[in-house]
DSSP file (Angstrom, degrees, kcal/mol; ACC not computed):
  #  RESIDUE AA STRUCTURE BP1 BP2  ACC     N-H-->O    O-->H-N    N-H-->O    O-->H-N    TCO  KAPPA ALPHA  PHI   PSI    X-CA   Y-CA   Z-CA
    1    1 A M              0   0    0      0, 0.0     2,-0.1     0, 0.0     0, 0.0   0.000 360.0 360.0 360.0 132.5  -33.1  -11.2   -5.2
    2    2 A T     >  -     0   0    0      1,-0.1     4,-2.1     4,-0.0     5,-0.2  -0.370 360.0-107.1 -85.8 166.8  -32.5  -13.0   -1.9
    3    3 A Y  H  > S+     0   0    0      1,-0.2     4,-2.8     2,-0.2     5,-0.2   0.902 119.6  52.0 -57.5 -43.8  -32.8  -11.5    1.5
    4    4 A T  H  > S+     0   0    0      2,-0.2     4,-2.5     1,-0.2    -1,-0.2   0.849 106.7  52.9 -67.4 -33.0  -29.1  -11.4    2.0
    5    5 A T  H  > S+     0   0    0      2,-0.2     4,-1.7     1,-0.2    -1,-0.2   0.934 112.1  45.3 -65.5 -44.0  -28.5   -9.6   -1.3
    6    6 A T  H  X S+     0   0    0     -4,-2.1     4,-1.7     1,-0.2     5,-0.2   0.919 112.4  51.7 -62.7 -43.1  -31.0   -7.0   -0.2
    7    7 A L  H  X S+     0   0    0     -4,-2.8     4,-3.3     1,-0.2     8,-0.3   0.891 105.2  56.1 -61.4 -40.0  -29.4   -6.9    3.2
    8    8 A Y  H  < S+     0   0    0     -4,-2.5    -1,-0.2     1,-0.2    -2,-0.2   0.903 111.6  43.9 -56.6 -42.4  -26.0   -6.4    1.6
    9    9 A D  H  < S+     0   0    0     -4,-1.7    -1,-0.2     1,-0.1    -2,-0.2   0.778 125.0  31.7 -75.3 -27.5  -27.4   -3.3   -0.2
   10   10 A T  H  < S+     0   0    0     -4,-1.7    -2,-0.2     1,-0.2    -3,-0.2   0.729 132.3  17.2-106.8 -25.6  -29.2   -1.8    2.8
   11   11 A D     X  +     0   0    0     -4,-3.3     4,-2.4    -5,-0.2    -1,-0.2  -0.612  58.6 177.4-152.2  81.8  -27.2   -2.8    5.9
   12   12 A F  H  > S+     0   0    0      1,-0.2     4,-2.5     2,-0.2     5,-0.2   0.874  81.5  55.2 -58.8 -41.3  -23.7   -3.9    5.2
   13   13 A Y  H  > S+     0   0    0      1,-0.2     4,-2.2     2,-0.2    -1,-0.2   0.941 110.8  43.9 -59.5 -48.4  -22.8   -4.4    8.8
   14   14 A T  H  > S+     0   0    0      1,-0.2     4,-2.7     2,-0.2    -1,-0.2   0.877 110.7  56.5 -65.4 -36.3  -25.7   -6.7    9.5
   15   15 A W  H  X S+     0   0    0     -4,-2.4     4,-2.6    -8,-0.3    -1,-0.2   0.915 107.7  48.2 -59.2 -43.2  -24.9   -8.5    6.2
   16   16 A T  H  X S+     0   0    0     -4,-2.5     4,-2.5     2,-0.2    -2,-0.2   0.919 111.8  49.0 -65.4 -41.8  -21.3   -9.2    7.4
   17   17 A A  H  X S+     0   0    0     -4,-2.2     4,-2.3     1,-0.2    -2,-0.2   0.919 113.5  46.8 -62.6 -42.9  -22.6  -10.5   10.8
   18   18 A Q  H  X S+     0   0    0     -4,-2.7     4,-2.8     2,-0.2    -2,-0.2   0.902 110.8  52.3 -66.3 -40.0  -25.1  -12.8    9.1
   19   19 A T  H  X S+     0   0    0     -4,-2.6     4,-2.4     2,-0.2    -2,-0.2   0.918 109.8  48.5 -62.6 -43.7  -22.5  -14.0    6.6
   20   20 A V  H  X S+     0   0    0     -4,-2.5     4,-2.8     2,-0.2     5,-0.2   0.926 111.6  50.6 -61.1 -44.4  -20.1  -14.9    9.5
   21   21 A H  H  X S+     0   0    0     -4,-2.3     4,-2.2     1,-0.2    -2,-0.2   0.934 111.1  47.8 -59.2 -47.2  -22.9  -16.7   11.3
   22   22 A L  H  <>S+     0   0    0     -4,-2.8     5,-2.8     1,-0.2     4,-0.4   0.888 112.5  49.5 -63.2 -38.8  -23.8  -18.7    8.2
   23   23 A L  H ><5S+     0   0    0     -4,-2.4     3,-1.2     3,-0.2    -2,-0.2   0.935 111.3  48.3 -64.9 -46.1  -20.2  -19.6    7.6
   24   24 A R  H 3<5S+     0   0    0     -4,-2.8    -2,-0.2     1,-0.3    -1,-0.2   0.862 113.2  47.8 -63.1 -34.3  -19.7  -20.7   11.2
   25   25 A E  T 3<5S-     0   0    0     -4,-2.2    -1,-0.3    -5,-0.2    -2,-0.2   0.501 110.5-126.1 -82.7  -4.0  -22.9  -22.8   11.0
   26   26 A R  T < 5 +     0   0    0     -3,-1.2     2,-1.0    -4,-0.4     3,-0.2   0.850  60.5 146.8  59.7  36.3  -21.6  -24.2    7.7
   27   27 A R    > < +     0   0    0     -5,-2.8     3,-1.6     1,-0.2     4,-0.3  -0.494  11.9 157.9 -97.8  62.2  -24.9  -23.2    6.0
   28   28 A F  G >   +     0   0    0     -2,-1.0     3,-1.5     1,-0.3    -1,-0.2   0.790  61.5  64.0 -62.6 -32.7  -23.1  -22.5    2.7
   29   29 A S  G 3  S+     0   0    0      1,-0.3    -1,-0.3    -3,-0.2     4,-0.1   0.700 101.2  53.7 -67.5 -17.2  -26.1  -22.9    0.5
   30   30 A E  G <  S+     0   0    0     -3,-1.6    -1,-0.3    -8,-0.1    -2,-0.2   0.478  85.3 114.2 -94.3  -3.7  -27.7  -19.8    2.2
   31   31 A L  S <  S-     0   0    0     -3,-1.5     2,-1.6    -4,-0.3     3,-0.2  -0.342  73.9-125.0 -70.6 147.9  -24.7  -17.6    1.6
   32   32 A D     >  +     0   0    0      1,-0.2     4,-2.3   -28,-0.1     3,-0.2  -0.678  39.6 176.7 -86.1  79.0  -24.8  -14.5   -0.6
   33   33 A L  H  >  +     0   0    0     -2,-1.6     4,-3.0     1,-0.2     5,-0.3   0.851  67.5  58.3 -61.9 -39.6  -21.9  -15.9   -2.7
   34   34 A E  H  > S+     0   0    0      1,-0.2     4,-1.8     2,-0.2    -1,-0.2   0.943 114.7  36.1 -58.2 -49.4  -21.8  -13.2   -5.3
   35   35 A N  H  > S+     0   0    0      2,-0.2     4,-2.4    -3,-0.2    -1,-0.2   0.845 115.3  55.9 -74.6 -32.8  -21.3  -10.4   -2.8
   36   36 A L  H  X S+     0   0    0     -4,-2.3     4,-2.3     2,-0.2    -2,-0.2   0.928 109.1  47.0 -63.1 -45.1  -19.1  -12.5   -0.6
   37   37 A I  H  X S+     0   0    0     -4,-3.0     4,-2.5     1,-0.2     5,-0.2   0.919 111.9  51.2 -61.4 -44.3  -16.7  -13.2   -3.5
   38   38 A E  H  X S+     0   0    0     -4,-1.8     4,-2.2    -5,-0.3    -2,-0.2   0.910 110.7  48.5 -60.4 -43.2  -16.7   -9.5   -4.4
   39   39 A E  H  X S+     0   0    0     -4,-2.4     4,-1.8     2,-0.2    -1,-0.2   0.898 111.1  49.2 -66.4 -40.9  -15.9   -8.5   -0.8
   40   40 A I  H  X S+     0   0    0     -4,-2.3     4,-1.6     2,-0.2    -2,-0.2   0.911 111.2  50.0 -66.1 -41.4  -13.0  -11.1   -0.5
   41   41 A E  H  X S+     0   0    0     -4,-2.5     4,-2.1     1,-0.2    -1,-0.2   0.908 109.2  52.7 -60.5 -40.8  -11.6   -9.9   -3.8
   42   42 A D  H  X S+     0   0    0     -4,-2.2     4,-2.5     1,-0.2    -1,-0.2   0.840 102.0  59.1 -66.5 -32.6  -11.8   -6.3   -2.6
   43   43 A L  H  X S+     0   0    0     -4,-1.8     4,-1.7     2,-0.2    -1,-0.2   0.928 107.6  46.4 -59.8 -44.2   -9.9   -7.3    0.6
   44   44 A G  H  X S+     0   0    0     -4,-1.6     4,-1.8     1,-0.2    -2,-0.2   0.915 112.2  49.5 -64.3 -43.3   -7.0   -8.4   -1.6
   45   45 A R  H  X S+     0   0    0     -4,-2.1     4,-2.8     1,-0.2    -1,-0.2   0.871 106.6  57.7 -63.1 -35.6   -7.1   -5.3   -3.7
   46   46 A S  H  X S+     0   0    0     -4,-2.5     4,-2.2     1,-0.2    -1,-0.2   0.897 105.4  48.9 -62.4 -41.3   -7.1   -3.2   -0.6
   47   47 A E  H  X S+     0   0    0     -4,-1.7     4,-2.1     2,-0.2    -1,-0.2   0.897 111.7  49.4 -65.7 -39.8   -3.9   -4.7    0.6
   48   48 A Y  H  X S+     0   0    0     -4,-1.8     4,-2.5     2,-0.2    -2,-0.2   0.916 110.8  50.1 -64.5 -42.7   -2.3   -4.1   -2.8
   49   49 A R  H  X S+     0   0    0     -4,-2.8     4,-2.6     1,-0.2    -2,-0.2   0.886 108.4  53.2 -62.8 -38.1   -3.6   -0.4   -2.7
   50   50 A A  H  X S+     0   0    0     -4,-2.2     4,-2.2     2,-0.2    -1,-0.2   0.915 109.2  48.7 -62.9 -42.2   -2.1    0.0    0.8
   51   51 A L  H  X S+     0   0    0     -4,-2.1     4,-2.5     2,-0.2    -2,-0.2   0.939 112.4  48.4 -61.3 -47.2    1.3   -1.2   -0.5
   52   52 A G  H  X S+     0   0    0     -4,-2.5     4,-2.4     1,-0.2    -2,-0.2   0.890 110.4  51.2 -60.8 -40.8    1.1    1.2   -3.4
   53   53 A S  H  X S+     0   0    0     -4,-2.6     4,-2.3     2,-0.2    -1,-0.2   0.907 110.7  48.0 -64.2 -42.6    0.2    4.1   -1.2
   54   54 A R  H  X S+     0   0    0     -4,-2.2     4,-2.3     2,-0.2    -2,-0.2   0.914 112.7  48.6 -64.2 -43.0    3.1    3.4    1.2
   55   55 A L  H  X S+     0   0    0     -4,-2.5     4,-2.8     2,-0.2    -2,-0.2   0.890 109.8  53.2 -64.0 -38.9    5.5    3.1   -1.8
   56   56 A E  H  X S+     0   0    0     -4,-2.4     4,-2.6     2,-0.2    -2,-0.2   0.938 110.1  45.8 -62.5 -47.6    4.1    6.4   -3.2
   57   57 A V  H  X S+     0   0    0     -4,-2.3     4,-2.1     2,-0.2     5,-0.2   0.904 112.8  51.9 -62.8 -40.7    4.7    8.3    0.0
   58   58 A L  H  X S+     0   0    0     -4,-2.3     4,-2.2     1,-0.2    -2,-0.2   0.944 111.3  46.5 -58.9 -48.8    8.2    6.8    0.3
   59   59 A L  H  X S+     0   0    0     -4,-2.8     4,-2.8     1,-0.2     5,-0.2   0.893 108.4  55.9 -63.3 -40.8    9.0    7.8   -3.3
   60   60 A I  H  X S+     0   0    0     -4,-2.6     4,-2.5     1,-0.2    -1,-0.2   0.939 112.1  42.4 -56.0 -47.9    7.7   11.4   -2.7
   61   61 A H  H  X S+     0   0    0     -4,-2.1     4,-2.1     2,-0.2    -1,-0.2   0.830 112.2  52.9 -74.4 -31.1   10.0   11.9    0.2
   62   62 A L  H  X S+     0   0    0     -4,-2.2     4,-2.2    -5,-0.2    -1,-0.2   0.916 111.8  47.5 -65.0 -41.7   13.0   10.3   -1.4
   63   63 A L  H  X S+     0   0    0     -4,-2.8     4,-3.1     2,-0.2     5,-0.3   0.931 111.6  49.1 -64.0 -46.0   12.4   12.6   -4.4
   64   64 A K  H  X S+     0   0    0     -4,-2.5     4,-1.8    -5,-0.2     7,-0.2   0.908 112.6  48.5 -61.0 -41.4   12.1   15.7   -2.1
   65   65 A T  H  < S+     0   0    0     -4,-2.1    -1,-0.2     1,-0.2    -2,-0.2   0.897 117.6  40.9 -65.7 -40.4   15.2   14.7   -0.3
   66   66 A K  H  < S+     0   0    0     -4,-2.2    -2,-0.2    -5,-0.2    -1,-0.2   0.892 126.1  31.0 -75.3 -40.9   17.2   14.2   -3.5
   67   67 A Y  H  < S+     0   0    0     -4,-3.1    -3,-0.2     1,-0.2    -2,-0.2   0.510 129.5  32.5-105.0  -5.5   16.0   17.1   -5.5
   68   68 A Q    ><  +     0   0    0     -4,-1.8     3,-1.9    -5,-0.3    -1,-0.2  -0.310  66.5 151.1-140.6  55.7   15.3   19.7   -2.9
   69   69 A P  G >   +     0   0    0      0, 0.0     3,-1.6     0, 0.0    -2,-0.1   0.776  66.5  67.9 -62.9 -26.2   17.9   19.0   -0.2
   70   70 A E  G 3  S+     0   0    0      1,-0.3    -5,-0.1    -3,-0.1    -2,-0.0   0.707 101.9  48.0 -67.0 -17.3   18.0   22.6    1.0
   71   71 A M  G <  S+     0   0    0     -3,-1.9    -1,-0.3    -7,-0.2    -6,-0.1   0.342  83.6 139.6-100.9   4.6   14.4   22.2    2.3
   72   72 A Y    <   -     0   0    0     -3,-1.6     2,-0.3    -4,-0.2    -7,-0.0  -0.159  27.5-177.8 -53.8 137.2   15.2   19.0    4.1
   73   73 A T    >>  -     0   0    0      1,-0.1     3,-1.2     0, 0.0     4,-1.1  -0.941  41.0-112.9-131.8 159.2   13.6   18.5    7.5
   74   74 A K  H 3> S+     0   0    0     -2,-0.3     4,-2.5     1,-0.3     5,-0.2   0.816 114.3  67.2 -58.2 -30.6   13.8   15.8   10.0
   75   75 A S  H 3> S+     0   0    0      1,-0.2     4,-2.4     2,-0.2    -1,-0.3   0.833  95.1  56.2 -63.5 -30.7   10.2   15.0    9.4
   76   76 A W  H <> S+     0   0    0     -3,-1.2     4,-2.5     2,-0.2    -1,-0.2   0.943 109.0  46.0 -63.6 -45.8   11.1   13.9    5.8
   77   77 A D  H  X S+     0   0    0     -4,-1.1     4,-2.7     1,-0.2    -2,-0.2   0.910 112.5  50.4 -62.8 -42.1   13.5   11.3    7.3
   78   78 A L  H  X S+     0   0    0     -4,-2.5     4,-2.7     2,-0.2    -1,-0.2   0.887 110.3  50.2 -63.9 -38.3   10.9   10.2    9.8
   79   79 A T  H  X S+     0   0    0     -4,-2.4     4,-2.7     2,-0.2     5,-0.2   0.919 110.4  49.8 -65.4 -43.0    8.3    9.8    7.1
   80   80 A I  H  X S+     0   0    0     -4,-2.5     4,-2.3     2,-0.2    -2,-0.2   0.938 113.4  46.2 -59.9 -47.1   10.8    7.7    5.0
   81   81 A Q  H  X S+     0   0    0     -4,-2.7     4,-2.4     1,-0.2    -2,-0.2   0.919 112.7  50.2 -61.9 -43.7   11.6    5.5    8.0
   82   82 A E  H  X S+     0   0    0     -4,-2.7     4,-2.5     1,-0.2    -2,-0.2   0.916 111.1  48.0 -62.5 -44.1    7.9    5.2    8.9
   83   83 A Q  H  X S+     0   0    0     -4,-2.7     4,-2.6     2,-0.2     5,-0.2   0.910 111.3  50.7 -65.4 -40.9    6.9    4.2    5.3
   84   84 A R  H  X S+     0   0    0     -4,-2.3     4,-2.4    -5,-0.2    -1,-0.2   0.920 111.8  47.6 -61.2 -43.5    9.7    1.6    5.1
   85   85 A L  H  X S+     0   0    0     -4,-2.4     4,-2.4     2,-0.2    -2,-0.2   0.921 113.5  47.1 -64.2 -43.6    8.7    0.1    8.4
   86   86 A R  H  X S+     0   0    0     -4,-2.5     4,-2.6     2,-0.2    -2,-0.2   0.866 111.4  51.0 -68.6 -35.7    5.0   -0.1    7.4
   87   87 A I  H  X S+     0   0    0     -4,-2.6     4,-2.5     2,-0.2     5,-0.3   0.933 110.1  50.7 -63.8 -45.2    5.9   -1.6    4.0
   88   88 A H  H  X S+     0   0    0     -4,-2.4     4,-2.5    -5,-0.2    -2,-0.2   0.940 112.6  45.8 -57.3 -47.8    8.0   -4.2    5.8
   89   89 A R  H  X S+     0   0    0     -4,-2.4     4,-2.8     1,-0.2     5,-0.2   0.907 111.0  52.7 -63.1 -42.2    5.1   -5.0    8.1
   90   90 A L  H  X S+     0   0    0     -4,-2.6     4,-1.2     1,-0.2    -1,-0.2   0.912 113.5  43.2 -61.0 -43.0    2.6   -5.2    5.2
   91   91 A L  H  < S+     0   0    0     -4,-2.5     7,-0.2     2,-0.2    -1,-0.2   0.850 113.2  52.2 -72.5 -34.5    4.8   -7.6    3.3
   92   92 A R  H  < S+     0   0    0     -4,-2.5    -2,-0.2    -5,-0.3    -1,-0.2   0.919 115.5  41.0 -64.4 -42.8    5.6   -9.6    6.4
   93   93 A D  H  < S+     0   0    0     -4,-2.8    -2,-0.2     1,-0.3    -1,-0.2   0.674 126.2  35.6 -80.3 -17.5    1.8  -10.0    7.2
   94   94 A N    ><  +     0   0    0     -4,-1.2     3,-2.6    -5,-0.2     4,-0.4  -0.583  65.1 170.1-133.8  69.2    0.9  -10.5    3.5
   95   95 A P  G >  S+     0   0    0      0, 0.0     3,-1.2     0, 0.0    -1,-0.1   0.740  73.5  70.9 -58.9 -22.4    3.7  -12.6    1.9
   96   96 A G  G 3  S+     0   0    0      1,-0.2     4,-0.2     2,-0.2    -5,-0.1   0.671  89.8  62.9 -66.9 -15.2    1.6  -13.1   -1.2
   97   97 A L  G X> S+     0   0    0     -3,-2.6     3,-1.5    -6,-0.2     4,-0.6   0.706  80.2  84.1 -79.1 -20.4    2.2   -9.4   -2.0
   98   98 A K  G X4 S+     0   0    0     -3,-1.2     3,-1.4    -4,-0.4    -1,-0.2   0.878  87.7  51.0 -54.9 -43.3    5.9   -9.8   -2.3
   99   99 A P  G 34 S+     0   0    0      0, 0.0     4,-0.3     0, 0.0    -1,-0.3   0.755 108.9  54.3 -65.7 -19.5    5.7  -11.0   -6.0
  100  100 A K  G <> S+     0   0    0     -3,-1.5     4,-2.7    -4,-0.2     5,-0.2   0.523  81.6  94.8 -87.5  -6.6    3.6   -7.9   -6.7
  101  101 A L  H <X S+     0   0    0     -3,-1.4     4,-2.7    -4,-0.6     5,-0.2   0.896  81.8  49.7 -56.7 -47.0    6.2   -5.5   -5.2
  102  102 A P  H  > S+     0   0    0      0, 0.0     4,-2.2     0, 0.0    -1,-0.2   0.913 113.6  47.1 -59.6 -40.5    7.9   -4.7   -8.5
  103  103 A E  H  > S+     0   0    0     -4,-0.3     4,-2.7     2,-0.2    -2,-0.2   0.918 113.3  47.7 -65.3 -43.5    4.5   -3.9  -10.1
  104  104 A A  H  X S+     0   0    0     -4,-2.7     4,-1.8     2,-0.2    -1,-0.2   0.882 110.4  53.1 -65.2 -38.0    3.4   -1.8   -7.2
  105  105 A W  H  X S+     0   0    0     -4,-2.7     4,-0.8    -5,-0.2    -2,-0.2   0.928 112.0  44.9 -60.8 -46.7    6.8    0.1   -7.2
  106  106 A E  H >X S+     0   0    0     -4,-2.2     3,-0.8     1,-0.2     4,-0.6   0.914 112.3  51.4 -64.8 -43.4    6.3    0.9  -10.9
  107  107 A D  H 3< S+     0   0    0     -4,-2.7    -1,-0.2     1,-0.2    -2,-0.2   0.808 107.9  53.7 -63.6 -29.9    2.6    1.9  -10.4
  108  108 A A  H 3X S+     0   0    0     -4,-1.8     4,-1.9    -5,-0.2    -1,-0.2   0.694  91.3  78.4 -78.9 -18.8    3.7    4.2   -7.5
  109  109 A W  H <X S+     0   0    0     -4,-0.8     4,-2.7    -3,-0.8     5,-0.2   0.945  91.3  44.3 -61.1 -56.4    6.2    6.1   -9.6
  110  110 A K  H  X S+     0   0    0     -4,-0.6     4,-2.5     1,-0.2     5,-0.2   0.923 115.7  45.8 -62.4 -47.7    4.1    8.5  -11.7
  111  111 A P  H  > S+     0   0    0      0, 0.0     4,-2.4     0, 0.0    -1,-0.2   0.892 114.4  50.5 -61.4 -35.7    1.7    9.6   -8.9
  112  112 A A  H  X S+     0   0    0     -4,-1.9     4,-2.7     2,-0.2    -2,-0.2   0.914 109.8  50.2 -66.1 -41.8    4.8   10.1   -6.6
  113  113 A L  H  X S+     0   0    0     -4,-2.7     4,-2.1     2,-0.2    -1,-0.2   0.932 111.9  47.2 -60.9 -47.3    6.5   12.2   -9.2
  114  114 A I  H  X S+     0   0    0     -4,-2.5     4,-2.1     1,-0.2    -2,-0.2   0.919 114.3  47.0 -61.4 -44.7    3.5   14.4   -9.7
  115  115 A Q  H  X S+     0   0    0     -4,-2.4     4,-2.9     1,-0.2     5,-0.2   0.883 109.8  52.9 -68.1 -37.7    3.0   14.9   -6.0
  116  116 A A  H  X S+     0   0    0     -4,-2.7     4,-2.3     2,-0.2     6,-0.3   0.897 108.9  50.9 -63.4 -39.3    6.7   15.6   -5.4
  117  117 A Q  H  X S+     0   0    0     -4,-2.1     4,-2.0    -5,-0.2     5,-0.3   0.925 112.8  46.2 -61.9 -44.2    6.5   18.3   -8.1
  118  118 A R  H  < S+     0   0    0     -4,-2.1    -2,-0.2     1,-0.2    -1,-0.2   0.934 114.8  46.0 -63.2 -46.6    3.4   19.8   -6.4
  119  119 A E  H  < S+     0   0    0     -4,-2.9    -1,-0.2     1,-0.2    -2,-0.2   0.847 119.6  38.5 -69.9 -34.1    4.9   19.7   -2.9
  120  120 A T  H  < S-     0   0    0     -4,-2.3    -1,-0.2    -5,-0.2    -2,-0.2   0.771  91.9-139.7 -87.1 -26.6    8.3   21.2   -3.9
  121  121 A G     <  +     0   0    0     -4,-2.0    -3,-0.1    -5,-0.3    -4,-0.1   0.569  52.6 145.6  74.9   7.7    7.1   23.7   -6.4
  122  122 A L        -     0   0    0     -6,-0.3    -1,-0.3    -5,-0.3    -2,-0.1  -0.433  59.2 -92.5 -76.2 152.4   10.1   22.8   -8.6
  123  123 A D    >>  -     0   0    0      1,-0.1     3,-1.9    -2,-0.1     4,-0.5  -0.310  33.6-118.2 -61.1 147.5    9.8   22.8  -12.3
  124  124 A A  G >4 S+     0   0    0      1,-0.3     3,-1.1     2,-0.2    -1,-0.1   0.819 111.3  64.3 -58.4 -32.5    8.9   19.5  -13.8
  125  125 A D  G 34 S+     0   0    0      1,-0.2    -1,-0.3     4,-0.0     4,-0.1   0.590  87.6  70.8 -73.6  -7.0   12.2   19.3  -15.7
  126  126 A V  G <4 S+     0   0    0     -3,-1.9    -1,-0.2     2,-0.1    -2,-0.2   0.842  93.5  65.9 -70.6 -33.4   14.1   19.1  -12.4
  127  127 A F  S << S-     0   0    0     -3,-1.1     2,-0.1    -4,-0.5   -64,-0.0  -0.645  90.1-115.8 -92.8 145.2   12.8   15.6  -11.9
  128  128 A P        -     0   0    0      0, 0.0    -2,-0.1     0, 0.0    -1,-0.1  -0.458  10.7-137.4 -74.8 151.0   13.7   12.6  -14.0
  129  129 A L  S    S+     0   0    0     -2,-0.1     2,-0.4    -4,-0.1   -16,-0.1   0.753  92.1  61.3 -76.6 -24.2   10.9   10.9  -16.0
  130  130 A I  S    S-     0   0    0      1,-0.0    -1,-0.0   -21,-0.0     0, 0.0  -0.868 103.5 -99.6-106.2 137.5   12.4    7.6  -15.1
  131  131 A N        -     0   0    0     -2,-0.4    -2,-0.1     1,-0.2   -22,-0.0  -0.325  27.3-160.4 -56.1 119.3   12.5    6.5  -11.4
  132  132 A P  S    S+     0   0    0      0, 0.0     2,-0.5     0, 0.0    -1,-0.2   0.613  73.1  75.7 -78.8 -10.5   16.1    7.1  -10.2
  133  133 A F  S    S-     0   0    0      4,-0.0     2,-0.2     3,-0.0    -2,-0.1  -0.873  74.3-146.6-103.7 128.0   15.6    4.8   -7.3
  134  134 A T     >  -     0   0    0     -2,-0.5     4,-2.2     1,-0.1     5,-0.2  -0.575  22.8-120.2 -87.8 157.1   15.6    1.1   -7.9
  135  135 A L  H  > S+     0   0    0      1,-0.2     4,-2.6     2,-0.2     5,-0.2   0.891 117.1  56.0 -60.6 -38.7   13.4   -1.3   -6.0
  136  136 A D  H  > S+     0   0    0      1,-0.2     4,-2.7     2,-0.2    -1,-0.2   0.889 105.9  51.1 -61.6 -38.5   16.6   -3.0   -4.9
  137  137 A D  H  > S+     0   0    0      2,-0.2     4,-2.8     1,-0.2    -2,-0.2   0.930 110.9  48.1 -61.7 -45.0   17.9    0.3   -3.5
  138  138 A A  H  X S+     0   0    0     -4,-2.2     4,-2.4     2,-0.2    -2,-0.2   0.898 112.4  48.5 -63.7 -40.5   14.7    0.8   -1.6
  139  139 A I  H  X S+     0   0    0     -4,-2.6     4,-1.3     2,-0.2    -1,-0.2   0.929 112.1  48.8 -65.2 -44.8   14.8   -2.7   -0.2
  140  140 A A  H  < S+     0   0    0     -4,-2.7     3,-0.3     1,-0.2    -2,-0.2   0.914 113.5  47.0 -61.3 -42.3   18.5   -2.3    0.8
  141  141 A L  H >< S+     0   0    0     -4,-2.8     3,-1.6     1,-0.2     5,-0.3   0.866 106.5  58.4 -67.4 -35.0   17.6    1.0    2.5
  142  142 A M  H 3< S+     0   0    0     -4,-2.4    -1,-0.2     1,-0.3    -2,-0.2   0.809 112.0  41.6 -62.8 -27.4   14.6   -0.5    4.2
  143  143 A N  T 3< S+     0   0    0     -4,-1.3    -1,-0.3    -3,-0.3    -2,-0.2   0.173  99.6 103.8-104.9  16.3   17.0   -3.0    5.8
  144  144 A S  S X  S-     0   0    0     -3,-1.6     3,-1.4    -5,-0.1     7,-0.2  -0.265  91.2 -92.9 -92.7-179.9   19.7   -0.5    6.6
  145  145 A A  T 3  S+     0   0    0      1,-0.3    -1,-0.1    -2,-0.1    -4,-0.1   0.548 109.8  85.7 -70.0  -6.9   20.7    1.2    9.8
  146  146 A L  T 3  S+     0   0    0     -5,-0.3    -1,-0.3     2,-0.0    -4,-0.1   0.802  74.9  82.5 -65.5 -26.5   18.4    4.1    8.9
  147  147 A L  S <  S-     0   0    0     -3,-1.4   -65,-0.0    -6,-0.3   -66,-0.0  -0.503  88.1-126.4 -77.3 148.1   15.6    2.2   10.5
  148  148 A P  S    S+     0   0    0      0, 0.0     2,-0.3     0, 0.0    -1,-0.1   0.747  96.9  31.3 -66.6 -21.2   15.3    2.4   14.3
  149  149 A I  S    S-     0   0    0      0, 0.0     2,-0.3     0, 0.0    -2,-0.1  -0.965  93.2-104.6-132.9 152.4   15.3   -1.4   14.4
  150  150 A A        -     0   0    0     -2,-0.3    -7,-0.1    -4,-0.1    -6,-0.1  -0.588  38.0-162.6 -75.6 134.7   17.0   -4.0   12.3
  151  151 A L        -     0   0    0     -2,-0.3     3,-0.1    -7,-0.2     2,-0.1  -0.904  19.7-114.4-117.2 145.8   14.6   -5.8    9.9
  152  152 A P        -     0   0    0      0, 0.0    -1,-0.0     0, 0.0     0, 0.0  -0.394  51.1 -81.4 -69.9 157.3   15.1   -9.0    8.1
  153  153 A L        -     0   0    0      1,-0.1   -13,-0.1   -10,-0.1   -14,-0.0  -0.327  37.3-148.0 -57.5 140.9   15.2   -8.8    4.3
  154  154 A I              0   0    0    -15,-0.1    -1,-0.1    -3,-0.1   -56,-0.0   0.591 360.0 360.0 -95.5 -10.4   11.7   -8.7    2.9
  155  155 A Y              0   0    0    -16,-0.0    -1,-0.1   -56,-0.0    -2,-0.1   0.334 360.0 360.0-161.0 360.0   12.3  -10.5   -0.3
């Protein structure tokens, strides 16, 4: 086990500083490649998880608005707008995520459905098993006048 591997396990912050230093100095042979590769992969997964989380919150509030309209509050609309804006920014800043959008949309559905059921207290049979909102609908809404600012199409 090398010093940097041990450092990775015991002091992550110092490991990152040392890794940056080694990269800047082009001392590639001294890098802890195994952990560096793992960290870079995790950065990509983190962005995908952020997209999924935003889509999930968006879907929860769309479901609550559609299936429990009598409980509607302005905060639901603000949450929907905020999630749309943050999704737009995430995709703008990470264009490589755009091809993953349909997969992330699909992955977000079941957790959003479960959470919407919990938050509304409505019987499970009130909600559809299949997502009633299409990704195209969400994209169109993201680019609609509902947002406080006009956004370019994201895909």
